[in-house]
Residue, then its C-alpha position, 0 to 999 in steps of 0.5 A: m839853683i837848687d830844686l825844692s820840688l826834688p824827691a828827698d834823696a834827690l834833694t840831699a844829694s843836691l845839698v852834699d854838692v854844695p860844699s859848705p865846710s865851716g866857714g865856708e857855708t854862704r853859697l848854701a846860705d844863699e840857696v836856703e834863704s832863696m827856697m824860703r823867701n819863695q814860701s807864702h806862709l814863712t816869715v824869713e830873717r837872716d844874720g850872716d850865714a844863718v837863716m831863720a823861717r818861722t810860720d805864725v798860725g798863731a798855735a799855743q806853742r812853738v817849736v823850733i827845728a834846727g840844722h847846721l849847714d856846715t861840714v867838717p872839711v871835704a875828705d876826696n868825699l864829693p861829689s856825692r855818689r849813690e849806690g844802691d840805697k846809700l848816698y856817699g858823700c861829705g855831709t850825707s849823714d851830718m847833716k844834709s840829709g836833715l836838711a833835706v827833710m827840714l826843707r821840704l817839710a818847712a815848704t809843705v806843712t803851712a797848717p801846722r798844729h804848733d807854730i814852727t821856727w826853722l833854723f839853718y844855721d853856720n859854723e857847727e862843726t868848729d870850735a864853741a866860740h864860732n857857733g852860728l847859733g850862739r851868734v843868733l843868741r847874742n844878736d836876736p835871742q827871739w830866734l831861738k824862743a820856744d816850747l821844744a827845740v828838735l836839733m837834726e843831729p844824725t840819730a838814725n831817727r831814733v830819739e837821742a835826749g840831752c848831750q855830753g859836755t865837752l872841753r878840751v885843754l893844753v897839757v904842758a911837759t917842760g924840761k931843760r933844753a941841751h944838745s942831743a949828744r950830751s942829754w945827761l946835761g938837759n931834761n926831756a919834756i917829751h919823755a916827762a909827757g909820757e906820765v901823761l899818756t900813761r894815765l890816760s891810757h889807764y884812765e876807767a871812764r864814768r858811765v852814768m844813767i840820767d832818766g834811763c838814758e846812759y852817758r859814757e864818758g871819756l878822757n883822750a889825748v887828741r894831739i901831742e907836739g914837742g921838739v925843737s931840731g933833730n939833735v936837741v933835748p927839748d924843754r917843752c912838749t903839749i899834748a891837746v886832751n879831750h874830755r867828754f863828761a855826762p850832764d851830771r857835771t858842769e864845766a867846773e866840775a869837769l875841767a876840775h877832774v881833768q886838773e886833778l887827774l893830771s896834777p901837777f902838770e899844767c892844764v891850759l883850758t882852750d875850749s869848753a861847753p856845757a853838757a845839757p840834760p834829757r829833760l824827758g818829763e817835759p810835757a813838750a818832750a813827751d809830746f814828741l816822744a809820743a809822736i816819734g815813738g821807740a826808746p830814747t838814748a843818750k847823746l854820745g857827743w856835744t850838740d846845740v841842744a846845750r844852747f837851748a837847755s841853757l835857756g831852759i828850753p827841753a830838746v831832742n837830737f832826731g834825724p835820719g843820719d847814722p851817728n857812727l858815720a859822721h866826719t869819716r870819708e866813707e860817710y853815707v846816709e841810708l836813703p830809706l831813713i830820709g823819707e822815714c824820718e819826713r813821715m815821722l816829722r810830718g806826723y808830729l807837726t801836723g797831728 
């Protein structure tokens, strides 16, 4: 069992050492549920591998503080190891250091100035269709009801506002199959796909300013598949393309942009999630910014702030990890940032 009385750095290491790749969060969810049910001031519920714990002090406002339990697949970086002020291991930055902060605050902030809903959920690091927060929204939307949401995504203790949208398409290049010894009788689909790669490599991504935050877009090939055999001219090649788009575009507008850029190649949509505007002028968001301090920046990446935005709830990203280290083999967290994050959030929650 994970010891909730551990200091934040040791608690983070304990969480990291429980492997929880997307789809494999049950053991960690069991541990979190057990810890939360031992806190008499919290009401606890569970949906699959998502755990909710909330206070009910009768405050005028409620804040949701949410963090995902899962990590990307382990890359020979478990168990965790400590080197000086750095803790290495899968999920250290994204986002088990944030989970450690959540757990410690959930156990010790018993009289908050705002009521708090602590949400620990599964399957964030995979396709949006499997997202545990999305499942909770379908099964019991009251879990997400709040005046503000804080996602404990890695931000190095800076407020990152909104998020990019993301979509993936399969771009299809076709040809005519033939024997490679008589290639002039065919039409090579892999060669035809070169036109797609050329357009992508010359693409100039937009930079969009919203509420003083700059959102940088991106359009990239992330996988290519084609070929039949070593002696066959292929008649089909597919390129998976990922588009990250700013909050001033809807999903439909972003897809139309990709289709127009890559026409006449067929673009088959495989996954999509909306962007979220920063909404920093909302009173609850402004109150959080005032308590945390510092200048907010744009979130470059998709996070579940978008789900709260779709419900009309302002949401921000704030956590101790470094976003530039997320998903890397060398992932680590600066240990002093964990304690700093806890102090900053405690100040906000207690006033």
